[in-house]
N, C-alpha and C positions, 0 to 999 in steps of 0.2 A: 439470442440463443438460436442456433442453427437446428436444422431437422435431425442432425446426427447426434445431438446431445439428448440424453434421457431426461424425461420430465421428472421433477421432484414429486414425491408422493403427495397426494391431496391432503391426507390426514395422517397423523402418526399411527403406525400400525401397532397392534398388540403383540403379545408374544407369539412368534411364529415358530413352529417346529420345523427344523431343517430336514430336508429329504435324507441326508446321511444319517441323522439321528433316528429317523423312522426306519431306515434300512437296517441299522444296527439293532434296533429293538426287534425287528422282525426276525433277524438272524438268531437272536437270543431265544425268542419264543419258539422258533422252528427247532432249534437244538434241544430246547427243553421238551418239546412235544415229541420229536422223533427219536432223540438219542438218550433220553434220561432213563427210560425203562430198560432194565437189564434182562434181556431175554436169553434163554439158553442157546447154545450153538445150533441145535437142531432147528429152532424157530427162525434164527437169522438165516441159516442155509435155505430153509424152505421159502422164506420171503424173497431171497435173492433168486432162487430157482423160478419162483412164480413170476417175478418181474422179468427174468430173462425169456421165459416162454412167451409172455405177453409182448415183449419187444420183437421177438422173432416172428410172431403171428402178424404183428402190425407191419413189419418190414416185408413179409411175404405178400400181404394184402396190397401194400402200396406198389410193389413190383408188378403184380397181376393187373391192377386197376389202372 
């Protein structure tokens, strides 16, 4: 065996959760948490406006500092 060859695992591993499965689960949970509640248009517009104001303040502070 050369140093370029990977070593075999020392012991058989148990069930491992793959990163892509975890990422997919997180996406599902995020969608359930953030997108499932049906807010009225005014609530959505308000949250978008608040987020926009926060981003603009942050951008202004980063330019000044």
